[in-house]
C-alpha positions as CSV (number, residue, x, y, z in Angstrom):
1,M,12.2,-39.8,16.3
2,E,14.4,-41.8,15.2
3,A,15.6,-45.1,17.1
4,R,19.4,-44.0,17.6
5,N,17.8,-40.7,19.6
6,N,18.1,-41.9,23.0
7,V,16.4,-38.3,24.2
8,T,13.0,-37.8,25.1
9,Y,13.2,-34.7,26.7
10,F,15.4,-31.5,27.5
11,V,15.8,-29.6,30.4
12,L,16.3,-26.1,30.5
13,L,18.5,-24.1,32.9
14,G,17.2,-20.8,32.2
15,L,18.0,-17.6,33.0
16,T,19.4,-17.8,36.5
17,Q,19.0,-20.3,39.4
18,D,18.8,-17.9,42.3
19,P,15.4,-17.8,43.5
20,M,14.6,-14.2,44.5
21,E,16.6,-13.5,41.2
22,Q,14.0,-15.9,39.5
23,K,11.0,-14.0,41.2
24,V,12.1,-10.9,39.8
25,L,12.6,-12.0,36.7
26,F,9.3,-13.5,36.8
27,V,7.6,-10.1,37.3
28,M,9.7,-8.1,34.8
29,F,8.9,-10.4,31.9
30,L,5.4,-10.6,32.6
31,L,4.8,-7.2,32.5
32,F,7.0,-6.8,29.2
33,Y,5.1,-9.7,27.6
34,I,1.5,-8.1,28.7
35,F,2.9,-4.4,27.0
36,T,4.1,-6.6,23.9
37,V,0.4,-8.0,23.4
38,V,-1.4,-4.8,24.4
39,G,0.7,-2.3,22.3
40,N,1.0,-4.2,19.2
41,L,-2.5,-5.1,19.1
42,L,-3.7,-2.0,19.7
43,I,-1.6,-1.1,16.7
44,V,-3.3,-4.0,14.5
45,V,-6.6,-2.6,15.9
46,T,-5.8,1.1,15.3
47,V,-4.6,0.6,11.5
48,T,-7.5,-1.7,11.0
49,V,-10.2,0.5,12.5
50,S,-8.6,4.1,11.3
51,K,-9.6,4.9,7.8
52,T,-6.2,7.4,7.7
53,L,-4.0,4.6,7.9
54,G,-4.6,2.8,4.7
55,S,-1.4,3.0,3.2
56,P,1.2,0.3,2.4
57,M,3.3,1.4,5.2
58,Y,0.5,1.0,7.6
59,F,-0.5,-2.3,6.3
60,F,3.0,-3.8,6.9
61,L,3.3,-2.2,10.4
62,A,-0.3,-4.2,11.4
63,N,1.3,-7.5,10.2
64,L,4.8,-6.5,11.6
65,S,3.2,-6.0,14.9
66,C,0.8,-9.3,14.8
67,M,3.9,-11.0,13.9
68,D,5.4,-9.7,17.3
69,V,2.6,-11.0,19.1
70,I,2.9,-14.6,17.5
71,Y,6.2,-14.5,17.9
72,S,7.3,-13.1,21.7
73,S,4.0,-15.7,22.4
74,S,6.2,-18.5,21.1
75,I,8.6,-17.8,23.7
76,S,7.7,-15.7,26.5
77,P,5.0,-18.0,28.3
78,R,7.0,-20.6,28.7
79,L,9.7,-19.1,30.2
80,I,7.2,-16.7,32.6
81,S,6.0,-20.2,33.6
82,H,9.5,-21.5,34.4
83,L,10.4,-18.6,36.3
84,L,7.2,-19.2,38.2
85,F,7.1,-22.7,38.9
86,G,10.4,-23.7,38.2
87,K,9.6,-26.4,35.9
88,N,12.3,-26.2,33.1
89,T,11.3,-29.8,31.3
90,I,10.1,-29.7,27.8
91,S,9.7,-32.6,25.4
92,F,11.6,-33.2,22.3
93,Q,8.9,-33.0,20.0
94,S,7.9,-29.5,21.9
95,C,11.8,-28.8,21.5
96,V,11.5,-28.9,18.3
97,T,8.4,-27.3,17.7
98,Q,9.6,-24.3,19.6
99,L,12.6,-24.0,17.6
100,F,10.2,-24.4,14.3
101,T,7.8,-21.3,15.4
102,D,10.6,-18.9,16.5
103,H,13.0,-19.5,13.3
104,L,9.3,-19.4,11.1
105,F,8.6,-15.7,12.6
106,G,12.3,-14.2,13.1
107,G,12.5,-15.3,9.4
108,T,9.8,-13.6,8.1
109,E,10.2,-10.5,10.4
110,V,13.8,-10.4,8.9
111,F,12.4,-10.5,5.1
112,L,9.3,-7.9,6.0
113,L,11.5,-5.4,7.1
114,L,13.1,-5.6,4.0
115,V,10.0,-5.2,2.2
116,M,9.0,-1.9,4.6
117,A,12.5,-0.5,3.5
118,Y,11.5,-1.2,0.3
119,D,8.0,0.6,0.9
120,R,9.8,3.9,2.1
121,Y,12.3,3.7,-0.5
122,V,9.4,4.0,-3.4
123,A,7.3,6.4,-1.1
124,I,10.6,9.2,-0.9
125,C,12.3,8.5,-4.0
126,K,9.2,8.1,-6.1
127,P,6.3,9.6,-4.7
128,L,5.0,10.1,-7.9
129,H,4.8,6.4,-8.9
130,Y,4.1,5.4,-4.7
131,L,0.9,4.1,-5.8
132,V,1.2,2.2,-9.3
133,I,4.2,0.5,-7.9
134,M,2.5,-0.5,-4.0
135,R,-0.9,-1.3,-5.5
136,Q,-2.9,-3.7,-2.7
137,W,-2.0,-6.7,-4.6
138,V,1.9,-6.3,-4.7
139,C,1.6,-5.7,-1.3
140,V,-0.1,-8.9,-0.6
141,V,2.4,-10.8,-2.7
142,L,5.0,-9.2,-0.6
143,L,3.4,-10.5,2.7
144,V,3.6,-13.8,1.4
145,V,6.6,-13.9,-0.1
146,S,7.9,-12.8,3.6
147,W,5.8,-15.6,5.3
148,V,7.5,-18.2,2.1
149,V,11.0,-17.0,3.0
150,G,10.5,-17.4,6.6
151,F,8.7,-20.9,6.3
152,L,12.0,-22.4,4.2
153,H,14.3,-21.2,6.4
154,S,12.5,-22.3,9.5
155,V,11.9,-25.5,7.7
156,I,16.1,-25.9,6.9
157,Q,16.9,-24.8,9.9
158,V,14.8,-27.7,12.5
159,S,16.1,-30.4,9.5
160,T,19.4,-30.1,10.2
161,I,18.3,-30.7,14.2
162,Y,15.8,-33.5,13.6
163,G,18.5,-35.9,11.8
164,L,20.8,-35.6,14.4
165,P,21.5,-38.2,16.9
166,F,21.0,-36.9,20.6
167,C,22.3,-39.7,22.9
168,G,22.6,-37.5,26.5
169,P,23.3,-35.3,28.4
170,N,19.8,-34.1,27.7
171,V,20.4,-30.1,29.1
172,I,20.2,-27.0,27.8
173,D,21.9,-23.7,29.2
174,H,19.5,-21.7,27.6
175,F,15.8,-20.6,28.1
176,F,14.4,-21.7,25.0
177,C,15.6,-24.1,22.0
178,D,17.4,-22.9,19.9
179,M,20.3,-23.9,17.3
180,Y,23.9,-23.9,18.8
181,P,22.5,-24.4,22.4
182,L,21.2,-28.1,20.8
183,L,23.6,-28.6,18.8
184,K,26.3,-28.8,22.0
185,L,24.0,-31.9,22.8
186,V,24.5,-34.0,19.6
187,C,26.4,-37.0,19.4
188,T,28.3,-36.3,16.2
189,D,30.5,-34.0,14.1
190,T,28.3,-30.4,13.8
191,Y,31.2,-29.1,11.7
192,V,29.1,-29.3,8.4
193,V,25.7,-28.5,9.9
194,G,27.6,-25.3,12.0
195,L,28.4,-24.3,8.7
196,L,24.8,-24.4,7.0
197,V,23.4,-22.7,10.1
198,V,25.7,-19.8,9.4
199,A,25.0,-19.5,6.0
200,N,21.4,-20.2,6.7
201,G,21.1,-17.7,9.5
202,G,24.0,-15.6,10.0
203,M,24.7,-14.5,6.5
204,F,21.3,-14.5,5.7
205,C,20.9,-11.6,9.0
206,S,24.3,-10.2,7.8
207,I,23.6,-9.8,3.7
208,V,19.4,-8.5,4.7
209,F,21.1,-6.5,7.2
210,V,23.8,-4.5,5.0
211,F,21.4,-4.1,2.2
212,L,19.1,-2.5,5.0
213,L,21.6,0.1,5.9
214,T,22.3,0.8,1.8
215,S,18.4,1.4,1.6
216,Y,18.1,3.3,4.1
217,G,21.3,5.6,3.4
218,V,20.0,6.2,-0.2
219,I,16.5,7.4,1.1
220,L,18.3,9.5,3.4
221,H,20.6,11.0,1.3
222,S,17.2,11.7,-1.6
223,L,15.2,14.1,1.1
224,K,17.8,17.0,0.4
225,N,14.8,17.6,-2.6
226,L,12.1,17.0,-0.5
227,S,10.1,20.3,1.3
228,P,10.9,20.7,5.4
229,E,7.9,19.6,6.5
230,G,8.5,16.2,3.8
231,R,11.4,16.2,5.0
232,R,10.9,15.8,8.8
233,K,8.0,13.3,8.1
234,A,10.7,11.5,6.2
235,L,13.3,11.7,9.3
236,Q,10.5,10.5,11.9
237,T,9.3,7.5,9.3
238,C,13.0,6.2,8.7
239,G,14.1,7.5,12.3
240,S,11.5,4.6,13.1
241,H,12.5,1.7,11.1
242,I,16.5,2.5,11.1
243,T,15.9,1.9,14.7
244,V,13.9,-1.6,14.7
245,V,16.5,-2.8,12.4
246,V,19.6,-2.6,14.4
247,F,17.7,-3.3,17.7
248,F,16.9,-7.3,15.9
249,F,19.5,-7.8,13.2
250,V,22.7,-6.8,15.7
251,P,21.9,-9.6,18.5
252,C,20.8,-11.8,15.2
253,I,23.7,-11.3,13.3
254,F,26.5,-11.9,16.6
255,I,24.7,-15.0,17.4
256,Y,24.0,-16.6,14.0
257,A,27.4,-15.4,11.8
258,R,30.2,-17.0,14.0
259,P,31.4,-21.0,14.2
260,A,28.9,-23.1,16.1
261,K,29.7,-21.7,19.5
262,T,27.9,-20.4,22.8
263,F,28.9,-17.4,25.1
264,P,27.5,-16.7,28.0
265,I,26.2,-13.1,26.7
266,D,24.0,-15.1,24.0
267,K,21.0,-15.6,26.1
268,S,21.5,-11.5,27.1
269,L,21.3,-11.2,23.6
270,T,18.9,-13.4,22.5
271,V,16.5,-11.6,25.2
272,F,16.7,-8.3,23.7
273,Y,15.2,-9.7,20.3
274,T,13.1,-12.3,21.2
275,V,11.5,-10.5,24.0
276,I,12.3,-6.8,24.4
277,T,12.4,-5.8,20.5
278,P,8.6,-6.5,20.2
279,M,7.9,-5.0,23.2
280,L,9.9,-1.5,21.7
281,N,8.3,-1.5,18.3
282,P,5.1,-0.4,19.5
283,L,6.6,2.8,21.4
284,I,9.1,3.1,18.7
285,Y,6.5,3.0,15.7
286,T,3.9,5.2,18.0
287,L,5.3,7.7,19.6
288,R,7.0,9.3,16.6
289,N,4.3,8.9,14.4
290,S,2.2,11.6,14.8
291,E,-0.4,10.1,12.1
292,M,-1.1,6.8,14.0
293,I,-0.7,8.7,17.7
294,N,-3.9,11.1,16.1
295,A,-5.5,8.0,14.9
296,M,-5.6,6.3,18.3
297,K,-6.5,9.9,19.7
298,K,-9.8,9.9,17.3
299,I,-10.8,6.2,18.1
300,W,-10.4,7.1,21.6
301,K,-12.9,9.4,21.3
302,R,-15.1,7.9,19.5
303,N,-15.6,5.2,21.5
304,V,-15.8,7.7,24.9
305,I,-18.5,9.2,23.3
306,S,-20.0,6.5,22.1
307,R,-20.3,5.0,25.2
308,S,-21.3,8.7,27.3
309,K,-24.7,8.0,24.6
């Protein structure tokens, strides 16, 4: 930390200051977090154990679920603790670490959703070449590239904040450390830094979002060449992916693809893509996926039979 930085800790105002609302939100977010962890880990275990879910699509889905668990865990436990105990202070270093973790997993998930769209494009539009194009080492490389992109994105975001002077005040009007709320506390002009955040965050999300919608449009257009059964399965899969993409990208674009300003609705939108979306992903990917449901039933029956013996 530079000498000109007089701030050693921040005070997070959280979602509300009302004690009754805090208790209600504590119960709600605790249930959300439990469901997120249990639901996503269930997907990871099912894909890992089941012999019928060996396609690249489920490989990426398991990694997305694992990512959602860690992504949610970087924010939800501290939020739940704040709502229960009312201790809303966070050290400067912990704040920077939380910022890095949030953008690491958020940036990685952005690129992973792009990879999953490419996987569906190859599976539906080039089915005869699918196993050749999406070989195991290709899937691993695409996953590694996703992590590299997320890491670079996070490093750029954190480096723009870490070198800036914080002279006070140290009160963050948010429930976790994020770029724009932190930039409001910097005691120097942040216009250029704000443009960098828009380019690295907002523009990145916007370009990927448009590319994803275009790719899914191409996929949906090609469904007319499939059989009725194939069309139904493809619509189920693509519908799940499009739902996740919209839920994740729309709030991110609204928050980051604009000048460095904060609005009251930002907290609610941030809750949506950091807490709600990771919780909804297991429901979206399992309830609309008959293969996943059947695999879970087989694993459950197998465990019940083995225990009964």
